Backbone as JSON Lines, residues from 0, in Angstrom:
{"i":0,"aa":"M","n":[100.02,156.72,110.91],"ca":[100.85,156.41,110.83],"c":[102.13,156.82,111.61]}
{"i":1,"aa":"R","n":[103.53,155.75,112.01],"ca":[104.47,156.4,112.37],"c":[105.33,156.34,112.24]}
{"i":2,"aa":"T","n":[106.16,157.34,111.58],"ca":[107.37,157.08,111.11],"c":[108.36,156.75,112.26]}
{"i":3,"aa":"R","n":[109.93,156.25,111.49],"ca":[111.21,156.07,111.92],"c":[112.0,156.88,111.54]}
{"i":4,"aa":"S","n":[113.23,156.93,112.08],"ca":[113.7,157.74,111.4],"c":[115.0,156.51,110.78]}
{"i":5,"aa":"L","n":[115.75,157.16,109.97],"ca":[116.72,155.66,109.4],"c":[117.71,155.11,110.8]}
{"i":6,"aa":"W","n":[118.48,156.64,111.42],"ca":[119.32,156.34,112.72],"c":[118.1,154.36,113.62]}
{"i":7,"aa":"G","n":[117.04,154.85,114.1],"ca":[116.32,153.7,114.79],"c":[116.57,153.01,114.14]}
{"i":8,"aa":"I","n":[115.68,152.86,112.67],"ca":[116.04,151.37,111.96],"c":[117.75,150.87,112.45]}
{"i":9,"aa":"L","n":[118.52,151.63,111.61],"ca":[119.84,151.42,111.54],"c":[120.37,150.34,112.7]}
{"i":10,"aa":"V","n":[119.72,151.63,114.36],"ca":[119.87,150.79,115.84],"c":[119.23,149.68,115.75]}
{"i":11,"aa":"A","n":[118.16,149.23,115.36],"ca":[117.61,148.14,115.63],"c":[117.78,146.76,114.87]}
{"i":12,"aa":"G","n":[118.26,146.78,113.32],"ca":[119.06,146.3,112.84],"c":[120.39,145.39,113.43]}
{"i":13,"aa":"V","n":[120.73,146.45,114.06],"ca":[122.34,146.16,114.25],"c":[121.34,145.3,116.17]}
{"i":14,"aa":"M","n":[121.06,145.79,116.25],"ca":[120.69,145.21,117.45],"c":[120.25,143.77,117.43]}
{"i":15,"aa":"T","n":[119.19,143.44,116.18],"ca":[118.81,142.22,115.56],"c":[119.85,141.63,115.86]}
{"i":16,"aa":"A","n":[120.55,142.13,115.15],"ca":[122.25,140.59,114.3],"c":[122.8,140.76,115.43]}
{"i":17,"aa":"S","n":[122.95,141.95,116.91],"ca":[123.91,141.35,117.76],"c":[123.27,139.9,118.28]}
{"i":18,"aa":"L","n":[121.77,140.42,118.77],"ca":[121.25,139.22,119.6],"c":[120.98,138.03,118.98]}
{"i":19,"aa":"A","n":[120.46,137.83,117.28],"ca":[120.78,136.77,116.12],"c":[121.86,136.08,117.02]}
{"i":20,"aa":"G","n":[123.59,136.62,116.65],"ca":[124.25,136.84,117.32],"c":[124.71,135.91,118.8]}
{"i":21,"aa":"I","n":[123.94,136.28,119.23],"ca":[124.4,135.36,120.85],"c":[123.41,134.18,120.87]}
{"i":22,"aa":"A","n":[122.39,134.35,120.14],"ca":[121.49,133.09,120.24],"c":[122.18,132.16,119.57]}
{"i":23,"aa":"L","n":[122.31,132.07,119.12],"ca":[123.4,131.18,118.05],"c":[124.29,130.59,118.51]}
{"i":24,"aa":"G","n":[125.17,131.29,119.56],"ca":[126.29,130.28,120.11],"c":[128.17,131.84,119.46]}
{"i":25,"aa":"P","n":[129.1,131.45,120.34],"ca":[130.08,131.8,119.6],"c":[130.34,130.99,118.29]}
{"i":26,"aa":"S","n":[130.03,129.77,118.49],"ca":[130.8,128.64,116.96],"c":[130.33,129.33,115.83]}
{"i":27,"aa":"A","n":[129.46,129.59,115.74],"ca":[128.15,129.83,114.85],"c":[129.13,131.24,114.12]}
{"i":28,"aa":"L","n":[129.8,131.99,114.13],"ca":[130.41,133.62,114.01],"c":[131.71,132.69,114.17]}
{"i":29,"aa":"A","n":[132.38,131.71,114.61],"ca":[133.32,131.77,114.3],"c":[134.17,131.19,113.54]}
{"i":30,"aa":"D","n":[133.19,130.07,112.17],"ca":[133.34,129.76,111.18],"c":[133.84,130.27,110.29]}
{"i":31,"aa":"K","n":[134.78,130.21,109.77],"ca":[135.41,130.78,108.75],"c":[135.61,130.1,107.31]}
{"i":32,"aa":"P","n":[135.09,130.96,106.64],"ca":[135.29,130.48,105.04],"c":[136.28,129.35,104.46]}
{"i":33,"aa":"I","n":[136.06,128.68,103.91],"ca":[136.46,127.87,102.71],"c":[137.67,128.87,101.56]}
{"i":34,"aa":"K","n":[139.21,128.99,102.33],"ca":[139.9,129.45,101.42],"c":[141.02,128.43,100.53]}
{"i":35,"aa":"Q","n":[141.09,129.32,99.29],"ca":[142.26,128.92,98.44],"c":[143.02,129.82,98.24]}
{"i":36,"aa":"T","n":[143.88,129.4,97.3],"ca":[145.01,130.17,97.2],"c":[144.27,129.94,95.3]}
{"i":37,"aa":"Y","n":[144.96,131.54,94.89],"ca":[145.2,131.84,93.18],"c":[145.5,133.17,92.64]}
{"i":38,"aa":"F","n":[145.56,133.23,91.7],"ca":[146.57,134.33,91.18],"c":[145.88,135.22,90.98]}
{"i":39,"aa":"V","n":[146.44,136.54,91.39],"ca":[145.48,138.09,90.77],"c":[146.01,138.0,89.31]}
{"i":40,"aa":"C","n":[145.18,138.5,88.61],"ca":[145.04,138.87,87.05],"c":[145.32,140.61,86.96]}
{"i":41,"aa":"P","n":[146.23,142.15,87.11],"ca":[145.5,142.71,87.21],"c":[145.4,143.4,85.78]}
{"i":42,"aa":"S","n":[146.06,142.62,84.92],"ca":[145.75,142.9,83.45],"c":[145.16,141.73,82.69]}
{"i":43,"aa":"V","n":[144.04,142.26,82.17],"ca":[143.56,141.08,80.97],"c":[143.16,141.55,79.8]}
{"i":44,"aa":"S","n":[144.29,142.31,79.47],"ca":[144.32,143.38,77.61],"c":[145.13,142.03,77.16]}
{"i":45,"aa":"T","n":[144.64,142.2,75.89],"ca":[145.36,141.39,74.7],"c":[146.31,142.53,73.75]}
{"i":46,"aa":"N","n":[146.53,143.68,74.52],"ca":[147.72,144.38,74.11],"c":[148.99,143.94,74.98]}
{"i":47,"aa":"N","n":[149.3,143.58,76.42],"ca":[150.05,143.47,77.26],"c":[150.6,142.41,76.3]}
{"i":48,"aa":"P","n":[152.34,142.41,76.43],"ca":[153.32,141.68,75.64],"c":[153.25,140.53,76.9]}
{"i":49,"aa":"S","n":[153.37,140.51,77.75],"ca":[153.68,140.3,79.27],"c":[152.44,138.31,79.72]}
{"i":50,"aa":"G","n":[151.58,138.8,78.67],"ca":[150.59,137.83,79.18],"c":[150.64,136.29,78.47]}
{"i":51,"aa":"M","n":[149.56,135.56,78.98],"ca":[149.01,134.67,77.44],"c":[147.46,133.93,77.51]}
{"i":52,"aa":"W","n":[147.38,132.88,76.92],"ca":[146.52,132.92,76.67],"c":[146.6,131.61,77.66]}
{"i":53,"aa":"V","n":[145.27,131.57,78.44],"ca":[144.91,129.94,78.9],"c":[143.86,129.6,79.12]}
{"i":54,"aa":"I","n":[143.18,127.99,79.43],"ca":[142.38,127.06,78.75],"c":[142.09,126.71,80.03]}
{"i":55,"aa":"G","n":[140.55,127.88,81.12],"ca":[140.53,126.89,82.25],"c":[138.84,127.16,82.58]}
{"i":56,"aa":"F","n":[138.0,126.78,83.37],"ca":[137.02,126.33,83.79],"c":[136.07,126.83,83.0]}
{"i":57,"aa":"H","n":[136.41,128.33,82.74],"ca":[135.3,129.54,82.37],"c":[135.32,129.49,80.21]}
{"i":58,"aa":"G","n":[136.81,128.8,80.48],"ca":[137.05,129.0,78.85],"c":[138.24,129.59,78.88]}
{"i":59,"aa":"G","n":[138.29,129.98,77.19],"ca":[139.44,130.67,77.51],"c":[139.84,132.11,77.49]}
{"i":60,"aa":"Y","n":[141.04,133.1,78.19],"ca":[141.19,133.9,78.72],"c":[142.35,134.28,78.21]}
{"i":61,"aa":"Y","n":[142.9,135.77,78.21],"ca":[144.57,136.13,78.69],"c":[144.64,136.56,79.58]}
{"i":62,"aa":"V","n":[145.78,136.03,80.67],"ca":[146.07,136.26,82.31],"c":[147.58,137.04,81.64]}
{"i":63,"aa":"N","n":[147.64,137.76,82.64],"ca":[149.31,137.86,82.47],"c":[149.53,137.87,84.31]}
{"i":64,"aa":"I","n":[150.12,137.02,84.37],"ca":[151.15,136.34,86.07],"c":[151.92,137.27,86.52]}
{"i":65,"aa":"P","n":[151.23,138.62,87.47],"ca":[152.06,139.17,88.35],"c":[153.26,138.41,88.66]}
{"i":66,"aa":"T","n":[154.21,139.33,88.52],"ca":[155.16,138.73,89.61],"c":[156.3,140.39,90.53]}
{"i":67,"aa":"Q","n":[156.73,139.86,91.92],"ca":[157.35,140.91,92.78],"c":[158.47,140.77,91.9]}
{"i":68,"aa":"G","n":[159.08,142.04,92.59],"ca":[160.41,142.33,92.36],"c":[161.46,140.95,92.07]}
{"i":69,"aa":"N","n":[161.6,140.72,93.27],"ca":[162.58,139.44,93.29],"c":[162.38,138.26,92.11]}
{"i":70,"aa":"G","n":[160.82,138.22,91.3],"ca":[160.32,137.33,90.66],"c":[159.67,136.23,90.83]}
{"i":71,"aa":"S","n":[158.99,136.29,92.3],"ca":[157.9,135.52,92.88],"c":[156.78,135.76,92.46]}
{"i":72,"aa":"K","n":[155.81,134.59,92.04],"ca":[154.64,134.91,91.38],"c":[153.96,135.53,92.61]}
{"i":73,"aa":"V","n":[152.45,136.66,92.59],"ca":[151.55,137.0,92.87],"c":[150.63,136.62,93.31]}
{"i":74,"aa":"Y","n":[150.21,135.74,94.32],"ca":[148.81,134.94,94.65],"c":[148.01,135.59,96.08]}
{"i":75,"aa":"L","n":[146.29,135.19,95.86],"ca":[145.7,135.93,96.83],"c":[144.95,134.48,97.07]}
{"i":76,"aa":"T","n":[144.7,134.74,98.58],"ca":[143.97,133.47,98.89],"c":[142.59,134.4,99.93]}
{"i":77,"aa":"V","n":[141.52,133.54,98.69],"ca":[139.82,134.42,99.18],"c":[139.63,133.39,99.39]}
{"i":78,"aa":"P","n":[137.9,133.5,99.92],"ca":[137.1,133.02,99.69],"c":[136.36,132.33,99.11]}
{"i":79,"aa":"V","n":[136.55,130.78,98.18],"ca":[136.32,129.75,97.53],"c":[135.05,131.02,96.16]}
{"i":80,"aa":"Q","n":[134.28,131.01,97.03],"ca":[133.34,132.19,96.47],"c":[133.07,132.89,95.4]}
{"i":81,"aa":"V","n":[134.01,133.75,95.89],"ca":[135.25,135.3,95.68],"c":[135.78,134.63,93.94]}
{"i":82,"aa":"S","n":[136.11,133.87,94.17],"ca":[137.11,133.54,92.35],"c":[135.72,133.01,91.24]}
{"i":83,"aa":"T","n":[134.73,132.47,91.92],"ca":[133.63,132.39,90.43],"c":[133.14,134.01,90.32]}
{"i":84,"aa":"L","n":[132.66,134.85,91.38],"ca":[132.48,135.43,91.18],"c":[132.97,137.23,90.29]}
{"i":85,"aa":"A","n":[134.58,136.52,90.63],"ca":[135.2,137.19,89.71],"c":[135.78,137.19,88.44]}
{"i":86,"aa":"Q","n":[135.04,136.2,88.07],"ca":[135.27,135.66,86.68],"c":[134.19,136.89,85.57]}
{"i":87,"aa":"I","n":[134.61,138.11,85.84],"ca":[133.88,139.05,84.69],"c":[133.36,138.77,83.8]}
{"i":88,"aa":"P","n":[132.01,139.59,83.37],"ca":[131.18,139.48,82.07],"c":[132.19,140.16,81.3]}
{"i":89,"aa":"G","n":[133.39,140.65,80.85],"ca":[133.9,141.81,80.4],"c":[134.26,141.16,79.45]}
{"i":90,"aa":"G","n":[134.15,140.04,78.82],"ca":[134.75,139.08,77.36],"c":[134.07,139.85,75.98]}
{"i":91,"aa":"W","n":[133.2,140.14,76.36],"ca":[132.43,140.98,74.98],"c":[133.99,142.25,74.62]}
{"i":92,"aa":"A","n":[133.77,143.82,75.33],"ca":[134.76,144.44,75.61],"c":[136.31,143.98,75.31]}
{"i":93,"aa":"L","n":[136.7,142.65,75.58],"ca":[138.7,142.75,75.9],"c":[138.64,142.03,74.14]}
{"i":94,"aa":"Y","n":[137.78,141.06,74.02],"ca":[137.83,140.28,72.61],"c":[137.37,140.43,71.19]}
{"i":95,"aa":"K","n":[136.62,141.48,71.21],"ca":[135.15,141.38,70.94],"c":[136.43,141.6,69.27]}
{"i":96,"aa":"D","n":[137.3,141.75,68.5],"ca":[137.98,142.53,67.95],"c":[138.72,140.86,67.36]}
{"i":97,"aa":"L","n":[138.55,140.13,67.77],"ca":[139.4,138.91,68.26],"c":[138.6,138.44,66.4]}
{"i":98,"aa":"P","n":[138.93,137.87,65.7],"ca":[138.41,136.98,64.31],"c":[137.49,135.97,64.9]}
{"i":99,"aa":"S","n":[137.83,135.14,66.17],"ca":[137.19,134.11,65.93],"c":[136.26,134.2,67.34]}
{"i":100,"aa":"Y","n":[135.74,135.52,67.98],"ca":[135.03,135.96,69.0],"c":[133.35,135.56,68.52]}
{"i":101,"aa":"P","n":[132.53,134.46,69.19],"ca":[132.95,135.44,70.9],"c":[133.91,133.07,71.45]}
{"i":102,"aa":"N","n":[134.16,132.91,70.27],"ca":[134.59,131.65,70.88],"c":[136.38,131.67,71.3]}
{"i":103,"aa":"F","n":[137.31,130.82,71.45],"ca":[138.52,130.48,71.93],"c":[139.42,129.66,70.27]}
{"i":104,"aa":"V","n":[140.16,130.37,70.03],"ca":[141.12,129.54,69.26],"c":[142.38,130.31,69.08]}
{"i":105,"aa":"G","n":[143.27,128.84,68.63],"ca":[144.79,128.89,68.88],"c":[145.23,129.04,69.96]}
{"i":106,"aa":"M","n":[147.06,129.84,70.34],"ca":[147.22,128.46,71.4],"c":[147.17,129.4,72.49]}
{"i":107,"aa":"A","n":[147.58,127.94,73.58],"ca":[147.12,128.18,75.11],"c":[147.82,127.44,75.78]}
{"i":108,"aa":"M","n":[148.19,127.88,77.05],"ca":[148.44,126.6,78.18],"c":[147.23,125.91,78.84]}
{"i":109,"aa":"L","n":[147.27,125.34,79.23],"ca":[145.88,124.21,79.71],"c":[146.16,124.31,81.2]}
{"i":110,"aa":"L","n":[145.0,124.83,81.64],"ca":[144.79,124.61,83.33],"c":[144.02,123.18,83.02]}
{"i":111,"aa":"Q","n":[144.41,122.9,84.46],"ca":[143.39,121.64,85.32],"c":[142.02,121.13,84.7]}
{"i":112,"aa":"E","n":[141.45,122.52,85.46],"ca":[139.5,122.74,85.05],"c":[139.46,123.31,83.44]}
{"i":113,"aa":"G","n":[140.36,123.65,82.41],"ca":[139.87,123.42,80.82],"c":[140.01,122.41,80.89]}
{"i":114,"aa":"I","n":[141.0,121.4,81.08],"ca":[141.03,120.17,80.37],"c":[139.64,119.91,80.89]}
{"i":115,"aa":"E","n":[139.12,119.42,82.12],"ca":[138.44,119.07,82.16],"c":[137.0,119.17,81.76]}
{"i":116,"aa":"Q","n":[136.59,120.7,82.09],"ca":[135.69,121.11,80.93],"c":[135.54,121.16,79.77]}
{"i":117,"aa":"W","n":[136.02,120.92,79.08],"ca":[135.79,121.76,77.61],"c":[137.05,120.68,76.69]}
{"i":118,"aa":"L","n":[137.7,119.69,77.34],"ca":[138.56,118.33,76.67],"c":[137.88,117.11,76.91]}
{"i":119,"aa":"G","n":[136.93,116.93,78.01],"ca":[137.13,115.69,78.5],"c":[137.47,114.61,79.2]}
{"i":120,"aa":"N","n":[138.91,115.33,79.79],"ca":[140.01,114.8,80.25],"c":[140.02,113.58,79.69]}
{"i":121,"aa":"P","n":[140.7,113.98,78.63],"ca":[141.51,112.93,77.83],"c":[143.31,112.25,79.16]}
{"i":122,"aa":"S","n":[143.3,111.01,78.53],"ca":[144.14,110.32,79.03],"c":[145.51,111.31,78.52]}
{"i":123,"aa":"G","n":[146.46,111.26,79.57],"ca":[148.33,112.07,78.97],"c":[148.31,113.6,78.84]}
{"i":124,"aa":"W","n":[146.77,114.23,78.76],"ca":[146.95,114.99,79.0],"c":[147.25,116.19,80.13]}
{"i":125,"aa":"S","n":[147.99,117.36,80.47],"ca":[148.26,117.89,81.71],"c":[148.34,119.38,81.86]}
{"i":126,"aa":"E","n":[148.03,119.53,83.15],"ca":[147.94,121.37,83.1],"c":[149.86,121.38,83.13]}
{"i":127,"aa":"G","n":[149.99,122.94,82.33],"ca":[150.77,123.41,81.92],"c":[150.89,122.81,80.33]}
{"i":128,"aa":"D","n":[150.7,122.21,79.89],"ca":[151.02,121.9,78.39],"c":[150.56,123.17,77.39]}
{"i":129,"aa":"R","n":[151.25,122.86,76.45],"ca":[150.52,124.01,75.54],"c":[149.72,123.36,74.41]}
{"i":130,"aa":"A","n":[148.81,123.61,74.53],"ca":[147.71,123.32,72.91],"c":[147.24,124.11,72.41]}
{"i":131,"aa":"M","n":[146.94,124.47,71.23],"ca":[146.55,124.02,69.68],"c":[144.89,124.08,69.23]}
{"i":132,"aa":"V","n":[143.98,125.29,69.84],"ca":[142.45,124.88,69.21],"c":[142.47,125.57,67.48]}
{"i":133,"aa":"V","n":[141.97,124.54,66.39],"ca":[141.51,124.91,65.76],"c":[140.59,124.52,65.45]}
{"i":134,"aa":"D","n":[139.18,125.81,64.34],"ca":[138.23,125.98,64.33],"c":[138.18,124.6,62.84]}
{"i":135,"aa":"N","n":[137.38,124.36,62.78],"ca":[137.08,123.39,61.32],"c":[136.12,123.42,61.07]}
{"i":136,"aa":"G","n":[135.75,124.32,60.68],"ca":[134.58,125.01,60.17],"c":[132.55,124.29,60.34]}
{"i":137,"aa":"D","n":[132.49,122.97,60.99],"ca":[131.76,122.58,60.7],"c":[131.0,122.35,62.21]}
{"i":138,"aa":"G","n":[131.3,123.48,63.47],"ca":[130.82,123.14,64.45],"c":[132.03,121.83,65.47]}
{"i":139,"aa":"S","n":[133.2,121.62,64.94],"ca":[134.14,120.95,65.49],"c":[135.63,121.66,66.44]}
{"i":140,"aa":"Y","n":[135.65,121.15,66.5],"ca":[137.21,122.23,67.04],"c":[138.3,120.9,66.71]}
{"i":141,"aa":"T","n":[139.76,120.84,66.32],"ca":[140.03,120.25,66.66],"c":[141.59,120.42,67.77]}
{"i":142,"aa":"V","n":[142.14,119.83,68.83],"ca":[142.55,120.54,69.76],"c":[144.01,119.66,69.97]}
{"i":143,"aa":"V","n":[144.93,120.17,69.51],"ca":[146.31,119.59,69.4],"c":[146.79,120.1,70.59]}
{"i":144,"aa":"D","n":[147.37,119.17,71.27],"ca":[147.94,119.06,72.57],"c":[150.07,119.35,72.43]}
{"i":145,"aa":"M","n":[150.0,120.7,72.19],"ca":[151.92,120.06,71.52],"c":[152.69,119.81,72.46]}
{"i":146,"aa":"T","n":[152.2,119.61,73.55],"ca":[153.76,119.6,74.9],"c":[153.54,117.37,74.56]}
{"i":147,"aa":"Q","n":[152.24,117.22,74.24],"ca":[152.04,115.63,74.64],"c":[152.1,115.29,73.05]}
{"i":148,"aa":"G","n":[152.06,115.54,71.76],"ca":[152.03,115.16,70.43],"c":[150.68,114.52,70.42]}
{"i":149,"aa":"L","n":[149.07,114.39,70.6],"ca":[148.37,114.33,71.01],"c":[147.12,114.8,70.42]}
{"i":150,"aa":"T","n":[146.21,114.37,69.78],"ca":[144.7,115.39,69.08],"c":[143.45,114.84,69.73]}
{"i":151,"aa":"I","n":[142.9,115.97,69.67],"ca":[141.12,115.06,70.04],"c":[140.72,115.88,68.87]}
{"i":152,"aa":"V","n":[139.61,115.94,69.2],"ca":[137.94,116.62,68.33],"c":[137.36,117.14,69.0]}
{"i":153,"aa":"I","n":[136.59,118.31,69.02],"ca":[135.66,117.98,70.71],"c":[134.73,118.9,69.86]}
{"i":154,"aa":"H","n":[133.49,118.89,70.33],"ca":[131.63,119.33,69.31],"c":[131.53,120.37,70.25]}
{"i":155,"aa":"E","n":[131.91,121.52,70.68],"ca":[131.81,122.88,71.54],"c":[132.46,123.37,71.54]}
{"i":156,"aa":"P","n":[132.27,124.96,70.89],"ca":[133.16,126.03,71.06],"c":[133.82,126.08,72.62]}
{"i":157,"aa":"I","n":[135.5,126.33,72.64],"ca":[136.15,127.37,74.16],"c":[135.2,128.67,74.08]}
{"i":158,"aa":"P","n":[134.51,129.12,74.95],"ca":[133.81,130.64,75.35],"c":[135.16,130.75,75.65]}
{"i":159,"aa":"L","n":[135.08,132.68,74.49],"ca":[136.64,133.6,75.27],"c":[135.5,134.14,76.8]}
{"i":160,"aa":"E","n":[136.2,134.38,77.74],"ca":[135.67,134.27,79.07],"c":[136.98,136.03,79.69]}
{"i":161,"aa":"S","n":[136.26,136.49,80.15],"ca":[137.37,137.25,80.88],"c":[137.9,136.65,82.54]}
{"i":162,"aa":"A","n":[138.92,137.26,82.98],"ca":[139.07,136.39,84.48],"c":[140.01,137.7,85.13]}
{"i":163,"aa":"V","n":[140.14,138.07,86.34],"ca":[140.51,138.89,86.81],"c":[140.99,137.84,88.3]}
{"i":164,"aa":"V","n":[140.87,137.14,88.72],"ca":[141.22,136.14,89.82],"c":[141.03,134.26,88.65]}
{"i":165,"aa":"W","n":[142.35,133.87,89.06],"ca":[142.22,132.34,88.23],"c":[143.42,131.81,88.95]}
């Protein structure tokens, strides 16, 4: 039985990858991933007085919108798939002491993705509206759009999630 050194295996792997790149041609390696701009959320602690609740695609989460010294918001441009991976499963650690855990109940700002995912895209509801979510105690939740003065009832909870990029 012949053994190969780790260095030999590494060199062979690099050469194989290089040859594959040449065989595919320069256009295969030149394609850049599609990117979108997201907020970076450096603090998701509910103890941060600068934070706020939002309802987005993954559920309800507490975010801090970071700003620079001049007041402009901090954005991060990342490949699209990274934003999905960045929704970390830290909800229990962050929210286990909230009375409504594991579901969101309370006041939050609506994000368009949250309106579509959890509220069924009701007419007149817009991103940026303030909403109040109330647990009816029977498996249903009343959601009031405080900005528009509109009310709907949903029949599934909005989960508490954590976010580092949104």
